[in-house]
N, C-alpha and C positions, 0 to 999 in steps of 0.2 A: 567159193574162193576164186578171185580174179587171177587171170594170167599175169605173169611178169611181162612187162612190155618188151618187145623185141628191139634189138639195136640196129638191125638192117632193114631196108625197105620201108622205113616209117618216117622219112624226112627228119630224122634225128641229126641235129647239127653239132651239138656239144653235149658231152656226158662225162661228169666227174663223180667219182665215188671212192670213199675211203675203205670200203668193205674189203677185208682180207689183206690190207696193207699192214706192214710192220713199221714203216717210217713214211714220212711225207716225201714223195719223189720230187725231183726238180729237173725238168718241169713236170707238173702233174699231167699224166697221160690222158688224152681224150679217148674215151672208150667208145665213142661213135665211130663210124667209118671214116671220119675226117681227121685232120691233124691240128685241131685248135687246142694245142696244149696250154696249160696254165702256168704262168711264170710266178715264182714265189721267192726269188732271190732278194734278200733284204727285208722281206715282209711275210715270211712263211708262217702259216698256221701250224698247229701241232695236231697230233692224232689223239683221239679220245675214245674210250670204250665204255663210258658211263651208260648204265641201263642195258648193257649188252649190245649197244649199237656203235659200230665203227663210224667215226665222223671226223671232219676237220673242225678243230676248235680255234676260235678267234678270241683275242684278248681285249678287244674294244679300244685299242690304242695304236697298234703298229703292225697288224697282221691282216693280210687279204690275198686274194688270188686275182690276177689280171690276165686277160686273154683277148681273143677276137671272136666275134659271134658268127660270122659267115653268112649273115643275111644280106639281101640286096638293099643297098642304101645309096643315095637318100630316097626316102619315100615312106610309105606306111606299110611296112612288111607284115604280112600275116605271120604270127608266131605264137608259141606257147612257152612260158617259163614255168618249170615244175621243180619244187624244192621241198625237202624235209628240213625243218629248222627248229632250233630251241634257243630261246633267249635266256642268258644266264643272269644278267643284271643290267642296271641303268648305266648310262655314260653321260647323262645331262645333255645329250645331243641326239640328233637323228641317228638311227642305226640302219645302214643299208644291208640288205640280204642279197639281192641280185639286181643288176642294172645293166642295160645296154644303151649305147648312144653316146651323146656328149653332155657337157654340163649346161648347155642352153636349156632353159626351162621347158620348152615344148619339143625338144629333140632327143628324148630318152623315154624309156619305159622300164618299170621295175617294181620291186617290192621293198618297202622301207618301214621301219618302226619310228613312230613319232617320239619326240623327246620326253614323253611321259613314261616310256618303257613298256607300254602295254597296248597301244593303239597301232594296229597294222594298217598301212596305207598302200594303195596302188598308184604308182606313177605320181608321187606327190608333187613334183614340179608341174607336170602337164595335166592337172585335173584334180589332184588331191582327193582321191576317193577313199573313204573310210571303209575298210573291209570288215574288220572284226576287232574285238578286244581279246588279247591273248593273256595267258597266265605264264609267268616266267617259270623256267625249269620243267616245262611240259613240251613234248614233241608235237609239231603240227606239220601237216602236208598242205602246202599252198600252191595253187596254180593260177597264173595270170594268162588269159587267152585274149590276144588281140586279133580281131576279125578283119581289120583293115578297112572298115566302113566308118562313115561319119555318123550314122544313126545309132549304131550299137558298137561303140569303139572297143569295149572290153568286157570280159566276163571274169569273175573271180570264184575260185572254189577253195573251201577249207575242209580238209579231211574228206574229200570226195563229194561234198555238197555245195552246189552253187549258192552264193550269198548275194543279197541285194545290197549294193553299196550306197553310201550317202556322200554328199559333198562336204569337204572340210572348209569351214568359213565361207560357205556359199559357193565354192568353186564348182563350175559346171564340168561334166564329163566331156572330154575331147579325144580326138585321135591324134596323137603326136606324129610329127614327121621325123622319123629316126634318121639321124645323120651320124657319121662316124662308125667305126667298126669295133669300138671298145666294149668289152664285157668285163664286169667286175663282180666278184663274190666277196662279201664282207666289207665293202667300202663303196663310196661314191666314185664317179668316173675319174675324179682327181686323186683318189687314194685317201680321202678323209672320211669323217663320220663313220668310223669303223664299227663292226659288229662285235658285241660282247655276247658270244654264244657259239652255237655249233651248226654245221650243215652236214647232213649225212649223205645226201644224194642230190645232184643237180642235173636237170636235162633241159635242153633248149631245142624246140622243134620249129621247123619252118612251115608249120601248118597250125590251124586252129583245132585243138583237140575237142572231141565231143565228150559228153558226160560219161559215157561208158569207158572211153579211153583214159579219162582223168582218173577213174576208179582203179584202173590197172596200175 
């Protein structure tokens, strides 16, 4: 049984969790040592306890969380995005799970679902890496690790196991230059292409997690 990851002394920059909540707070508190709270006014998700898991539930059309990520930009900041997610249904469009940066194609990094509703992509603007095929209404743990190098820009883990990605439409893996401080959960950086599903736990680290840390 792996340890629950600590919230202090671990370079944890942002941490949102619905566990133990009775309502969606506004703003959503950052459970890391920082104050990167999540704004939800006018686009608030709801709480869900399906499967006994407390989560933020997004309707696929008008709900998301917006915040700032706290990483040093512009540049190629080493970081890790960790999230538990479940896709509820299609929206006939891309569905963003988590994203940092701007809308410029190579100035962001994140996790997004293709418009087929089952193909999980890593940073689809800046490299379009196919991570895996997911099943709707099933919980997954996904981790995106950016090493900040040009030879091995990113690693992806699904349910604690590193996966080998492939390029979408021949796109090559790249290391994006992150600009802007925007962090979005459940939508793209402009507040569109919303998630039809749930997020139970989101953590952003300013370091590259190793395999054992991912399993925690």
